[in-house]
MDTraj code that builds the backbone (N, CA, C; nanometers):
import mdtraj as md
import numpy as np

residues = "UNK UNK UNK UNK UNK UNK UNK UNK UNK UNK UNK UNK UNK UNK UNK UNK UNK UNK UNK UNK UNK UNK UNK UNK UNK UNK UNK UNK UNK UNK UNK UNK UNK UNK UNK UNK UNK UNK UNK UNK UNK UNK UNK UNK UNK UNK UNK UNK UNK UNK UNK UNK UNK UNK UNK UNK UNK UNK UNK UNK UNK UNK UNK UNK UNK UNK UNK UNK UNK UNK UNK UNK UNK UNK UNK UNK UNK UNK UNK UNK UNK UNK UNK UNK UNK UNK UNK UNK UNK UNK UNK UNK UNK UNK UNK UNK UNK UNK UNK UNK UNK UNK UNK UNK UNK UNK UNK UNK UNK UNK UNK UNK UNK UNK UNK UNK UNK UNK UNK UNK UNK UNK UNK UNK UNK UNK UNK UNK UNK UNK UNK UNK UNK UNK UNK UNK UNK UNK UNK UNK UNK UNK UNK UNK UNK UNK UNK UNK UNK UNK UNK UNK UNK UNK UNK UNK UNK UNK UNK UNK UNK UNK UNK UNK UNK UNK UNK UNK UNK UNK UNK UNK UNK UNK UNK UNK UNK UNK UNK UNK UNK UNK UNK UNK UNK UNK UNK UNK UNK UNK UNK UNK UNK UNK UNK UNK UNK UNK UNK UNK UNK UNK UNK UNK UNK UNK UNK UNK UNK UNK UNK UNK UNK UNK UNK UNK UNK UNK UNK".split()
xyz = np.array([
    [15.2617, 7.0249, 13.6823],
    [15.3126, 7.1484, 13.7415],
    [15.2236, 7.1887, 13.8600],
    [15.2848, 7.2321, 13.9704],
    [15.2082, 7.2718, 14.0871],
    [15.1250, 7.3959, 14.0582],
    [15.0119, 7.4058, 14.1275],
    [14.9215, 7.5192, 14.1043],
    [14.9892, 7.6524, 14.1309],
    [15.0750, 7.6573, 14.2345],
    [15.1408, 7.7850, 14.2647],
    [15.2330, 7.8273, 14.1507],
    [15.3049, 7.7305, 14.0913],
    [15.3922, 7.7644, 13.9790],
    [15.3096, 7.8033, 13.8569],
    [15.1985, 7.7342, 13.8354],
    [15.1076, 7.7731, 13.7275],
    [15.0612, 7.9168, 13.7467],
    [15.0272, 7.9496, 13.8712],
    [14.9838, 8.0859, 13.9004],
    [15.0900, 8.1883, 13.8655],
    [15.2148, 8.1590, 13.8972],
    [15.3245, 8.2517, 13.8638],
    [15.3368, 8.2675, 13.7125],
    [15.3262, 8.1554, 13.6410],
    [15.3380, 8.1606, 13.4950],
    [15.2257, 8.2438, 13.4329],
    [15.1049, 8.2260, 13.4821],
    [14.9923, 8.3010, 13.4268],
    [14.9991, 8.4484, 13.4652],
    [15.0503, 8.4765, 13.5844],
    [15.0687, 8.6158, 13.6236],
    [15.1701, 8.6844, 13.5319],
    [15.2811, 8.6166, 13.5044],
    [15.3823, 8.6728, 13.4146],
    [15.3262, 8.6908, 13.2739],
    [15.2467, 8.5945, 13.2297],
    [15.1824, 8.6088, 13.0990],
    [15.0908, 8.7304, 13.0986],
    [15.0156, 8.7478, 13.2071],
    [14.9273, 8.8638, 13.2174],
    [15.0025, 8.9950, 13.2104],
    [15.1201, 9.0028, 13.2752],
    [15.2015, 9.1244, 13.2678],
    [15.2373, 9.1567, 13.1226],
    [15.2743, 9.0537, 13.0461],
    [15.3092, 9.0752, 12.9055],
    [15.1879, 9.1207, 12.8252],
    [15.0731, 9.0599, 12.8521],
    [14.9529, 9.0946, 12.7771],
    [14.9030, 9.2343, 12.8131],
    [14.9197, 9.2726, 12.9398],
    [14.8720, 9.4040, 12.9820],
    [14.9413, 9.5179, 12.9108],
    [15.0627, 9.4962, 12.8665],
    [15.1365, 9.6001, 12.7946],
    [15.0808, 9.6242, 12.6545],
    [14.9936, 9.5339, 12.6083],
    [14.9332, 9.5499, 12.4754],
    [14.8224, 9.6553, 12.4753],
    [14.7716, 9.6875, 12.5927],
    [14.6640, 9.7861, 12.6035],
    [14.5346, 9.7234, 12.6491],
    [14.4814, 9.6270, 12.5735],
    [14.3583, 9.5588, 12.6093],
    [14.3740, 9.4107, 12.5797],
    [14.3210, 9.3260, 12.6670],
    [14.3270, 9.1818, 12.6456],
    [14.1932, 9.1200, 12.6840],
    [14.1516, 9.0191, 12.6072],
    [14.0306, 8.9433, 12.6355],
    [14.0687, 8.8127, 12.7030],
    [13.9948, 8.7746, 12.8070],
    [14.0271, 8.6527, 12.8812],
    [13.8994, 8.5741, 12.9081],
    [13.9037, 8.4437, 12.8813],
    [13.7923, 8.3544, 12.9117],
    [13.8448, 8.2223, 12.9639],
    [13.7543, 8.1385, 13.0157],
    [13.7958, 8.0090, 13.0688],
    [13.6800, 7.9111, 13.0621],
    [13.7144, 7.7826, 13.0731],
    [13.6122, 7.6796, 13.0747],
    [13.6650, 7.5519, 13.1360],
    [13.5768, 7.4762, 13.1984],
    [13.6135, 7.3439, 13.2463],
    [13.6268, 7.3267, 13.3956],
    [13.6461, 7.4351, 13.4715],
    [13.6584, 7.4155, 13.6146],
    [13.7157, 7.5342, 13.6885],
    [13.7245, 7.5189, 13.8206],
    [13.7657, 7.6297, 13.9072],
    [13.9130, 7.6650, 13.8897],
    [13.9973, 7.5666, 13.8578],
    [14.1389, 7.5970, 13.8380],
    [14.1568, 7.6873, 13.7161],
    [14.0839, 7.6575, 13.6085],
    [14.0917, 7.7416, 13.4887],
    [14.0455, 7.8832, 13.5197],
    [13.9369, 7.8954, 13.5964],
    [13.8871, 8.0292, 13.6325],
    [13.9906, 8.1047, 13.7156],
    [14.0528, 8.0351, 13.8124],
    [14.1517, 8.1010, 13.8983],
    [14.2719, 8.1478, 13.8168],
    [14.3186, 8.0647, 13.7252],
    [14.4343, 8.1023, 13.6443],
    [14.4003, 8.2157, 13.5479],
    [14.2789, 8.2148, 13.4946],
    [14.2367, 8.3242, 13.4072],
    [14.2374, 8.4559, 13.4831],
    [14.1900, 8.4532, 13.6063],
    [14.1880, 8.5757, 13.6867],
    [14.3287, 8.6164, 13.7306],
    [14.4152, 8.5183, 13.7507],
    [14.5540, 8.5502, 13.7824],
    [14.6198, 8.6240, 13.6667],
    [14.5960, 8.5750, 13.5452],
    [14.6470, 8.6456, 13.4270],
    [14.5856, 8.7847, 13.4177],
    [14.4575, 8.7968, 13.4537],
    [14.3922, 8.9271, 13.4522],
    [14.4536, 9.0235, 13.5521],
    [14.4932, 8.9715, 13.6688],
    [14.5606, 9.0563, 13.7683],
    [14.6909, 9.1104, 13.7117],
    [14.7693, 9.0233, 13.6498],
    [14.8944, 9.0683, 13.5921],
    [14.8740, 9.1729, 13.4847],
    [14.7745, 9.1488, 13.3981],
    [14.7471, 9.2436, 13.2897],
    [14.7038, 9.3792, 13.3436],
    [14.6185, 9.3795, 13.4469],
    [14.5715, 9.5055, 13.5043],
    [14.6856, 9.5802, 13.5728],
    [14.7726, 9.5083, 13.6447],
    [14.8847, 9.5729, 13.7116],
    [14.9859, 9.6278, 13.6122],
    [14.9861, 9.5723, 13.4907],
    [15.0731, 9.6246, 13.3857],
    [15.0085, 9.7421, 13.3133],
    [14.8888, 9.7823, 13.3601],
    [14.8209, 9.8972, 13.3016],
    [14.7220, 9.8628, 13.1919],
    [14.7003, 9.7341, 13.1668],
    [14.6092, 9.6945, 13.0594],
    [14.4638, 9.6948, 13.1014],
    [14.3759, 9.7072, 13.0024],
    [14.2321, 9.6940, 13.0251],
    [14.1959, 9.5474, 13.0042],
    [14.1419, 9.4839, 13.1065],
    [14.1113, 9.3411, 13.1016],
    [13.9609, 9.3222, 13.0819],
    [13.9261, 9.2519, 12.9751],
    [13.7855, 9.2235, 12.9463],
    [13.7639, 9.0730, 12.9562],
    [13.7071, 9.0311, 13.0699],
    [13.6691, 8.8912, 13.0845],
    [13.5400, 8.8675, 13.0064],
    [13.5279, 8.7507, 12.9446],
    [13.4050, 8.7190, 12.8721],
    [13.3520, 8.5835, 12.9163],
    [13.2226, 8.5617, 12.8948],
    [13.1602, 8.4360, 12.9368],
    [13.1445, 8.3371, 12.8229],
    [13.2167, 8.3574, 12.7134],
    [13.2141, 8.2611, 12.6039],
    [13.2666, 8.1261, 12.6497],
    [13.2142, 8.0188, 12.5895],
    [13.2456, 7.8844, 12.6383],
    [13.3540, 7.8141, 12.5588],
    [13.4175, 7.8827, 12.4646],
    [13.5256, 7.8197, 12.3884],
    [13.6222, 7.9262, 12.3371],
    [13.7393, 7.8803, 12.2934],
    [13.8438, 7.9735, 12.2504],
    [13.8060, 8.0489, 12.1239],
    [13.7311, 7.9862, 12.0338],
    [13.6938, 8.0528, 11.9090],
    [13.6060, 8.1753, 11.9348],
    [13.5247, 8.1699, 12.0387],
    [13.4427, 8.2863, 12.0735],
    [13.5328, 8.4023, 12.1150],
    [13.6364, 8.3737, 12.1937],
    [13.7303, 8.4786, 12.2330],
    [13.8036, 8.5373, 12.1144],
    [13.8438, 8.4507, 12.0195],
    [13.9122, 8.4992, 11.8999],
    [13.8195, 8.5877, 11.8171],
    [13.6917, 8.5492, 11.8064],
    [13.5959, 8.6330, 11.7340],
    [13.5812, 8.7692, 11.8020],
    [13.5737, 8.7689, 11.9349],
    [13.5649, 8.8950, 12.0090],
    [13.6863, 8.9831, 11.9815],
    [13.8048, 8.9219, 11.9784],
    [13.9260, 8.9990, 11.9524],
    [13.9195, 9.0659, 11.8158],
    [13.8707, 8.9933, 11.7155],
    [13.8558, 9.0522, 11.5840],
    [13.7491, 9.1590, 11.5800],
    [13.6392, 9.1359, 11.6496],
    [13.5262, 9.2292, 11.6496],
    [13.5646, 9.3620, 11.7141],
    [13.6379, 9.3557, 11.8244],
    [13.6743, 9.4769, 11.8976],
    [13.8118, 9.5313, 11.8597],
    [13.8824, 9.4613, 11.7723],
    [14.0158, 9.5066, 11.7348],
    [14.1169, 9.4948, 11.8469],
    [14.1022, 9.3906, 11.9292],
    [14.1937, 9.3672, 12.0410],
    [14.3067, 9.2753, 11.9938],
    [14.4314, 9.3012, 12.0328],
    [14.5438, 9.2218, 11.9811],
    [14.5372, 9.0735, 12.0139],
    [14.4900, 9.0387, 12.1349],
    [14.4992, 8.8985, 12.1765],
    [14.3830, 8.8588, 12.2666],
    [14.3506, 8.7297, 12.2601],
    [14.2486, 8.6708, 12.3469],
    [14.3068, 8.5454, 12.4103],
    [14.3011, 8.5379, 12.5424],
    [14.3505, 8.4221, 12.6167],
    [14.2310, 8.3386, 12.6612],
    [14.2378, 8.2076, 12.6360],
    [14.1340, 8.1169, 12.6865],
    [14.2026, 8.0039, 12.7611],
    [14.1578, 7.9789, 12.8839],
    [14.2161, 7.8746, 12.9688],
    [14.1167, 7.7591, 12.9782],
    [14.1592, 7.6413, 12.9375],
    [14.0733, 7.5227, 12.9373],
    [14.1228, 7.4214, 13.0400],
    [14.0317, 7.3735, 13.1244],
    [14.0647, 7.2713, 13.2229],
    [13.9986, 7.1399, 13.1858],
    [14.0749, 7.0321, 13.1968],
    [14.0248, 6.8963, 13.1760],
    [14.0711, 6.8130, 13.2934],
    [13.9835, 6.7926, 13.3910],
    [14.0260, 6.7256, 13.5136],
    [14.1241, 6.8133, 13.5885],
    [14.2423, 6.7592, 13.6200],
    [14.3439, 6.8374, 13.6896],
    [14.4415, 6.9059, 13.5963],
    [14.4207, 6.8911, 13.4656],
    [14.5109, 6.9500, 13.3675],
    [14.4515, 7.0769, 13.3070],
    [14.5381, 7.1719, 13.2760],
    [14.4919, 7.2944, 13.2110],
    [14.5795, 7.3227, 13.0891],
    [14.5211, 7.3850, 12.9904],
    [14.5956, 7.4336, 12.8755],
    [14.5454, 7.5733, 12.8429],
    [14.6298, 7.6505, 12.7771],
    [14.5905, 7.7856, 12.7412],
    [14.6031, 7.8042, 12.5909],
    [14.5097, 7.8796, 12.5374],
    [14.5122, 7.9148, 12.3966],
    [14.5190, 8.0662, 12.3891],
    [14.6256, 8.1172, 12.3323],
    [14.6452, 8.2599, 12.3174],
    [14.6396, 8.2902, 12.1680],
    [14.5351, 8.3629, 12.1266],
    [14.5051, 8.3795, 11.9852],
    [14.4844, 8.5250, 11.9491],
    [14.5008, 8.5545, 11.8192],
    [14.4667, 8.6880, 11.7708],
    [14.3255, 8.6862, 11.7123],
    [14.2837, 8.7948, 11.6512],
    [14.1480, 8.8061, 11.5988],
    [14.1185, 8.7179, 11.4806],
    [14.2212, 8.6560, 11.4222],
    [14.2033, 8.5619, 11.3117],
    [14.2014, 8.4177, 11.3612],
    [14.2097, 8.3994, 11.4932],
    [14.2115, 8.2652, 11.5484],
    [14.3453, 8.1960, 11.5370],
    [14.4516, 8.2732, 11.5125],
    [14.5856, 8.2179, 11.4991],
    [14.6659, 8.2411, 11.6269],
    [14.7634, 8.1532, 11.6556],
    [14.8437, 8.1690, 11.7778],
    [14.9099, 8.3061, 11.7849],
    [14.9109, 8.3610, 11.9051],
    [14.9683, 8.4930, 11.9285],
    [15.0785, 8.4813, 12.0323],
    [15.1911, 8.5451, 12.0073],
    [15.3028, 8.5453, 12.1026],
    [15.3346, 8.6895, 12.1405],
    [15.3150, 8.7279, 12.2668],
    [15.3465, 8.8652, 12.3067],
    [15.4963, 8.8910, 12.3056],
    [15.5335, 9.0122, 12.2694],
    [15.6748, 9.0513, 12.2679],
    [15.7141, 9.0963, 12.4079],
    [15.8258, 9.0456, 12.4559],
    [15.8723, 9.0829, 12.5893],
    [15.9084, 9.2314, 12.5930],
    [15.8589, 9.2994, 12.6954],
    [15.8855, 9.4421, 12.7113],
    [15.9107, 9.4677, 12.8591],
    [16.0305, 9.5056, 12.8918],
    [16.0668, 9.5257, 13.0327],
    [16.0787, 9.6745, 13.0660],
    [16.0070, 9.7570, 12.9923],
    [16.0088, 9.8999, 13.0183],
    [15.9309, 9.9357, 13.1439],
    [15.9230, 10.0643, 13.1710],
    [15.8537, 10.1129, 13.2900],
    [15.7030, 10.0926, 13.2770],
    [15.6417, 10.0444, 13.3834],
    [15.4974, 10.0246, 13.3828],
    [15.4267, 10.1589, 13.3958],
    [15.3055, 10.1707, 13.3404],
    [15.2306, 10.2954, 13.3534],
    [15.1931, 10.3230, 13.4984],
    [15.1650, 10.4488, 13.5260],
    [15.1360, 10.4885, 13.6649],
    [15.0027, 10.4328, 13.7137],
    [14.9073, 10.4122, 13.6236],
    [14.7724, 10.3711, 13.6625],
    [14.7501, 10.2221, 13.6382],
    [14.6744, 10.1635, 13.7279],
    [14.6346, 10.0242, 13.7107],
    [14.5174, 10.0166, 13.6142],
    [14.5173, 9.9147, 13.5288],
    [14.4085, 9.8984, 13.4335],
    [14.2799, 9.8528, 13.5004],
    [14.1702, 9.8628, 13.4279],
    [14.0391, 9.8246, 13.4806],
    [13.9987, 9.6860, 13.4331],
    [13.9098, 9.6218, 13.5106],
    [13.8484, 9.4958, 13.4719],
    [13.7076, 9.5231, 13.4219],
    [13.6653, 9.4441, 13.3259],
    [13.5287, 9.4547, 13.2748],
    [13.4806, 9.3137, 13.2424],
    [13.3479, 9.2942, 13.2409],
    [13.2904, 9.1645, 13.2073],
    [13.2003, 9.1798, 13.0865],
    [13.2258, 9.1002, 12.9850],
    [13.1411, 9.0970, 12.8662],
    [13.0498, 8.9748, 12.8767],
    [12.9208, 8.9986, 12.8951],
    [12.8235, 8.8909, 12.9118],
    [12.7481, 8.8659, 12.7814],
    [12.7021, 8.7430, 12.7649],
    [12.6244, 8.7078, 12.6472],
    [12.7079, 8.6928, 12.5212],
    [12.8356, 8.6574, 12.5367],
    [12.9242, 8.6564, 12.4199],
    [12.8964, 8.5398, 12.3252],
    [12.8542, 8.4250, 12.3765],
    [12.8158, 8.3151, 12.2871],
    [12.7004, 8.3577, 12.1960],
    [12.6028, 8.4259, 12.2538],
    [12.4887, 8.4741, 12.1751],
    [12.5331, 8.5762, 12.0709],
    [12.6231, 8.6667, 12.1100],
    [12.6703, 8.7687, 12.0166],
    [12.7474, 8.7066, 11.9016],
    [12.8321, 8.6095, 11.9323],
    [12.9088, 8.5385, 11.8293],
    [12.8156, 8.4674, 11.7319],
    [12.7170, 8.3962, 11.7866],
    [12.6213, 8.3239, 11.7025],
    [12.5420, 8.4194, 11.6140],
    [12.4974, 8.5315, 11.6709],
    [12.4190, 8.6277, 11.5938],
    [12.5011, 8.6905, 11.4828],
    [12.6255, 8.7232, 11.5130],
    [12.7118, 8.7856, 11.4133],
    [12.7405, 8.6910, 11.2968],
    [12.7697, 8.5667, 11.3258],
    [12.8031, 8.4707, 11.2214],
    [12.6792, 8.4229, 11.1449],
    [12.5706, 8.3970, 11.2160],
    [12.4524, 8.3389, 11.1510],
    [12.3751, 8.4412, 11.0681],
    [12.3698, 8.5650, 11.1159],
    [12.2931, 8.6660, 11.0433],
    [12.1441, 8.6521, 11.0697],
    [12.0623, 8.6746, 10.9680],
    [11.9174, 8.6797, 10.9842],
    [11.8541, 8.5402, 10.9815],
    [11.7383, 8.5301, 11.0410],
    [11.6576, 8.4079, 11.0402],
    [11.6190, 8.3735, 10.8960],
    [11.6303, 8.2487, 10.8588],
    [11.6069, 8.2071, 10.7210],
    [11.4831, 8.1196, 10.7039],
    [11.3960, 8.1228, 10.8023],
    [11.2750, 8.0419, 10.7936],
    [11.2958, 7.9063, 10.8570],
    [11.1943, 7.8236, 10.8544],
    [11.2000, 7.6923, 10.9164],
    [11.2825, 7.5984, 10.8287],
    [11.3992, 7.5622, 10.8772],
    [11.4911, 7.4776, 10.8017],
    [11.4832, 7.3312, 10.8422],
    [11.3956, 7.3004, 10.9378],
    [11.3777, 7.1620, 10.9781],
    [11.4690, 7.1210, 11.0919],
    [11.4690, 6.9917, 11.1255],
    [11.5498, 6.9435, 11.2381],
    [11.6975, 6.9326, 11.2030],
    [11.7812, 6.9394, 11.3039],
    [11.9253, 6.9207, 11.2897],
    [11.9805, 6.8786, 11.4246],
    [12.0957, 6.8144, 11.4224],
    [12.1634, 6.7752, 11.5453],
    [12.2929, 6.8533, 11.5575],
    [12.3216, 6.9063, 11.6758],
    [12.4435, 6.9834, 11.7010],
    [12.5255, 6.9161, 11.8092],
    [12.6535, 6.8963, 11.7821],
    [12.7475, 6.8433, 11.8807],
    [12.8684, 6.9359, 11.8835],
    [12.8791, 7.0147, 11.9900],
    [12.9877, 7.1119, 11.9994],
    [12.9543, 7.2184, 12.1012],
    [13.0224, 7.3326, 12.0960],
    [12.9980, 7.4415, 12.1915],
    [12.8539, 7.4917, 12.1861],
    [12.8121, 7.5548, 12.2950],
    [12.6754, 7.6052, 12.3035],
    [12.6420, 7.7016, 12.1903],
    [12.7399, 7.7785, 12.1455],
    [12.7145, 7.8765, 12.0400],
    [12.6739, 7.8112, 11.9087],
    [12.7154, 7.6865, 11.8846],
    [12.6741, 7.6165, 11.7627],
    [12.5236, 7.5953, 11.7631],
    [12.4700, 7.5521, 11.8757],
    [12.3245, 7.5361, 11.8878],
    [12.2538, 7.6697, 11.8710],
    [12.3062, 7.7751, 11.9330],
    [12.2453, 7.9076, 11.9228],
    [12.2416, 7.9556, 11.7780],
    [12.3496, 7.9328, 11.7043],
    [12.3552, 7.9757, 11.5648],
    [12.2562, 7.8980, 11.4788],
    [12.2482, 7.7664, 11.5005],
    [12.1529, 7.6846, 11.4246],
    [12.0096, 7.7284, 11.4514],
    [11.9774, 7.7538, 11.5773],
    [11.8420, 7.7987, 11.6108],
    [11.8128, 7.9345, 11.5490],
    [11.9101, 8.0231, 11.5483],
    [11.8897, 8.1548, 11.4886],
    [11.8637, 8.1423, 11.3381],
    [11.9303, 8.0495, 11.2734],
    [11.9114, 8.0291, 11.1306],
    [11.7752, 7.9688, 11.0984],
    [11.7156, 7.8965, 11.1930],
    [11.5828, 7.8396, 11.1701],
    [11.5738, 7.6894, 11.1873],
    [11.6787, 7.6268, 11.2399],
    [11.6752, 7.4825, 11.2636],
    [11.6097, 7.4508, 11.3985],
    [11.5511, 7.3321, 11.4063],
    [11.5030, 7.2768, 11.5325],
    [11.6127, 7.1817, 11.5811],
    [11.6832, 7.2206, 11.6857],
    [11.8086, 7.1548, 11.7203],
    [11.7906, 7.0487, 11.8277],
    [11.8540, 6.9332, 11.8037],
    [11.8581, 6.8230, 11.8992],
    [12.0032, 6.7940, 11.9328],
    [12.0275, 6.7371, 12.0508],
    [12.1630, 6.6974, 12.0885],
    [12.1932, 6.5544, 12.0436],
    [12.0923, 6.4816, 11.9990],
    [12.1115, 6.3456, 11.9496],
    [12.0727, 6.3400, 11.8026],
    [12.1379, 6.2541, 11.7233],
    [12.1086, 6.2465, 11.5798],
    [11.9616, 6.2195, 11.5505],
    [11.9124, 6.2846, 11.4469],
    [11.7742, 6.2693, 11.4014],
    [11.7771, 6.2067, 11.2618],
    [11.7081, 6.0944, 11.2400],
    [11.7102, 6.0309, 11.1081],
    [11.6713, 6.1282, 10.9967],
    [11.7539, 6.1355, 10.8934],
    [11.7267, 6.2212, 10.7793],
    [11.7647, 6.3666, 10.7976],
    [11.8078, 6.4044, 10.9166],
    [11.8440, 6.5443, 10.9434],
    [11.9956, 6.5604, 10.9422],
    [12.0453, 6.6794, 10.9088],
    [12.1905, 6.7011, 10.9100],
    [12.2475, 6.6973, 11.0516],
    [12.3694, 6.6503, 11.0610],
    [12.4437, 6.6471, 11.1861],
    [12.5624, 6.7414, 11.1724],
    [12.5757, 6.8344, 11.2680],
    [12.6865, 6.9296, 11.2684],
    [12.7743, 6.9007, 11.3900],
    [12.9018, 6.8721, 11.3649],
    [12.9942, 6.8355, 11.4721],
    [13.1113, 6.9326, 11.4726],
    [13.1303, 7.0015, 11.5857],
    [13.2421, 7.0957, 11.6002],
    [13.3415, 7.0420, 11.7013],
    [13.4674, 7.0847, 11.6864],
    [13.5641, 7.0552, 11.7914],
    [13.5282, 7.1343, 11.9163],
    [13.5883, 7.0982, 12.0288],
    [13.5521, 7.1582, 12.1574],
    [13.5702, 7.3086, 12.1602],
    [13.6724, 7.3592, 12.0935],
    [13.7017, 7.5026, 12.0991],
    [13.6332, 7.5830, 11.9893],
    [13.5514, 7.5190, 11.9057],
    [13.4684, 7.5927, 11.8116],
    [13.5367, 7.6423, 11.6858],
    [13.6442, 7.5762, 11.6426],
    [13.7159, 7.6227, 11.5237],
    [13.6790, 7.5467, 11.3967],
    [13.6585, 7.4170, 11.4065],
    [13.6281, 7.3382, 11.2872],
    [13.4865, 7.2817, 11.2960],
    [13.4266, 7.2596, 11.1793],
    [13.2901, 7.2079, 11.1746],
    [13.2785, 7.1049, 11.0635],
    [13.2219, 6.9917, 11.0984],
    [13.1942, 6.8860, 11.0017],
    [13.0433, 6.8645, 10.9927],
    [12.9937, 6.8479, 10.8715],
    [12.8517, 6.8223, 10.8500],
    [12.8342, 6.6830, 10.7911],
    [12.7310, 6.6138, 10.8357],
    [12.6954, 6.4838, 10.7808],
    [12.5488, 6.4884, 10.7393],
    [12.5246, 6.4534, 10.6129],
    [12.3879, 6.4562, 10.5624],
    [12.3790, 6.3718, 10.4358],
    [12.2717, 6.2921, 10.4273],
    [12.2462, 6.2144, 10.3074],
    [12.3574, 6.1198, 10.2697],
    [12.4297, 6.0669, 10.3685],
    [12.5387, 5.9758, 10.3404],
    [12.6713, 6.0441, 10.3131],
    [12.6725, 6.1761, 10.3126],
    [12.7945, 6.2521, 10.2893],
    [12.8493, 6.3046, 10.4214],
    [12.9805, 6.3194, 10.4278],
    [13.0458, 6.3835, 10.5407],
    [13.1506, 6.4781, 10.4845],
    [13.1444, 6.6042, 10.5234],
    [13.2373, 6.7018, 10.4681],
    [13.2653, 6.8108, 10.5701],
    [13.3860, 6.8662, 10.5586],
    [13.4268, 6.9741, 10.6479],
    [13.3894, 7.1076, 10.5864],
    [13.3315, 7.1938, 10.6688],
    [13.2896, 7.3255, 10.6226],
    [13.4015, 7.4258, 10.6441],
    [13.4158, 7.5175, 10.5515],
    [13.5271, 7.6110, 10.5518],
    [13.4908, 7.7431, 10.6200],
    [13.5829, 7.7952, 10.7005],
    [13.5610, 7.9230, 10.7677],
    [13.6664, 7.9457, 10.8735],
    [13.6758, 8.0687, 10.9217],
    [13.7716, 8.0982, 11.0276],
    [13.7361, 8.0286, 11.1577],
    [13.6087, 7.9973, 11.1764],
    [13.5656, 7.9192, 11.2910],
    [13.4426, 7.8389, 11.2503],
    [13.3931, 7.7571, 11.3417],
    [13.2827, 7.6676, 11.3100],
    [13.1572, 7.7427, 11.2674],
    [13.1287, 7.8554, 11.3294],
    [13.0056, 7.9279, 11.2986],
    [13.0130, 7.9971, 11.1635],
    [13.1306, 8.0413, 11.1233],
    [13.1443, 8.0979, 10.9892],
    [13.1255, 7.9885, 10.8841],
    [13.1771, 7.8683, 10.9130],
    [13.1549, 7.7565, 10.8226],
    [13.0079, 7.7208, 10.8113],
    [12.9354, 7.7259, 10.9220],
    [12.7925, 7.6977, 10.9213],
    [12.7175, 7.7998, 10.8378],
    [12.7491, 7.9266, 10.8535],
    [12.6816, 8.0315, 10.7773],
    [12.7052, 8.0139, 10.6280],
    [12.8256, 7.9742, 10.5899],
    [12.8565, 7.9522, 10.4489],
    [12.7767, 7.8338, 10.3952],
    [12.7606, 7.7305, 10.4760],
    [12.6820, 7.6124, 10.4390],
    [12.5372, 7.6504, 10.4075],
    [12.4795, 7.7359, 10.4885],
    [12.3397, 7.7737, 10.4698],
    [12.3230, 7.8685, 10.3516],
    [12.4219, 7.9552, 10.3289],
    [12.4128, 8.0502, 10.2180],
    [12.4260, 7.9828, 10.0820],
    [12.5020, 7.8736, 10.0752],
    [12.5322, 7.8136, 9.9455],
    [12.4979, 7.6649, 9.9433],
    [12.3711, 7.6298, 9.9602],
    [12.3360, 7.4869, 9.9642],
    [12.3651, 7.4150, 9.8337],
    [12.3617, 7.4864, 9.7203],
    [12.3871, 7.4213, 9.5929],
    [12.5300, 7.3713, 9.5799],
    [12.6206, 7.4254, 9.6634],
    [12.7607, 7.3842, 9.6550],
    [12.7919, 7.2655, 9.7441],
    [12.6925, 7.2205, 9.8234],
    [12.7148, 7.1126, 9.9182],
    [12.6754, 6.9799, 9.8549],
    [12.7647, 6.8801, 9.8522],
    [12.7334, 6.7541, 9.7875],
    [12.6053, 6.6891, 9.8365],
    [12.5703, 6.7102, 9.9651],
    [12.4514, 6.6444, 10.0197],
    [12.3244, 6.6863, 9.9493],
    [12.3256, 6.7988, 9.8796],
    [12.2054, 6.8480, 9.8139],
    [12.1915, 6.7960, 9.6708],
    [12.2905, 6.7191, 9.6258],
    [12.2819, 6.6661, 9.4904],
    [12.1993, 6.5390, 9.4900],
    [12.0885, 6.5345, 9.4177],
    [12.0014, 6.4157, 9.4234],
    [12.0701, 6.2940, 9.3641],
    [12.0342, 6.1788, 9.4184],
    [12.0811, 6.0536, 9.3622],
    [12.2215, 6.0152, 9.3995],
    [12.2856, 6.0881, 9.4944],
    [12.4220, 6.0563, 9.5345],
    [12.4267, 6.0400, 9.6855],
    [12.5154, 5.9601, 9.7323],
    [12.5283, 5.9417, 9.8776],
    [12.6340, 5.8395, 9.9081],
    [12.6564, 5.8216, 10.0385],
    [12.7500, 5.7226, 10.0829],
    [12.8965, 5.7560, 10.0599],
    [12.9275, 5.8814, 10.0321],
    [13.0642, 5.9199, 10.0089],
    [13.1107, 6.0195, 10.1147],
    [13.2393, 6.0345, 10.1238],
    [13.2970, 6.1267, 10.2217],
    [13.3856, 6.2246, 10.1489],
    [13.3693, 6.3543, 10.1831],
    [13.4538, 6.4587, 10.1265],
    [13.5235, 6.5294, 10.2395],
    [13.6511, 6.5470, 10.2306],
    [13.7277, 6.6140, 10.3365],
    [13.7541, 6.7565, 10.2995],
])
top = md.Topology()
chain = top.add_chain()
for i, resn in enumerate(residues, 1):
    res = top.add_residue(resn, chain, resSeq=i)
    for name in ("N", "CA", "C"):
        top.add_atom(name, md.element.get_by_symbol(name[0]), res)
traj = md.Trajectory(xyz[None], top)
């Protein structure tokens, strides 16, 4: 699809989102994603909505923000080379579809705002308090995964460390897999960081902590 047509589509989407009152918008991957995110923000503001751009690096961070602030929807635009995709989610990280409303627009244009440090806020909220020195770990995923591990007390590497747990998240920060002691298992949570926090709170429930066992995979 041509960039100009993409721009029209994102502007129309922004008009629909602006009628909700407040919308969160983020982007990642390149200048086209940033331009389209701002185009959607223009539409939302002209529809009278309050637009809160955030600097989070994945869609799950935007969904967490939506839940934290009680905002109906969070839009995240991801660019991969010349291709872009959009994720429109609610505060539970589930797909959100705005209802078409062709009523009269409000007299006032909405405001733009920037929320900075959102990866750090997401990590702090999910991880909670420092739990002491937990040793080395490897993180593969969004920046917030590393931030959360460090907050919990891990010494984080981007490459696997022999004998240390490996935490692998999808690009958008929703799912998390842990590998340790020959075990591989998916951690449960609304997003990767909630799964990580649950892993640290309940080590006795994780197969990797059972002595004398290994080499198995749990999904």
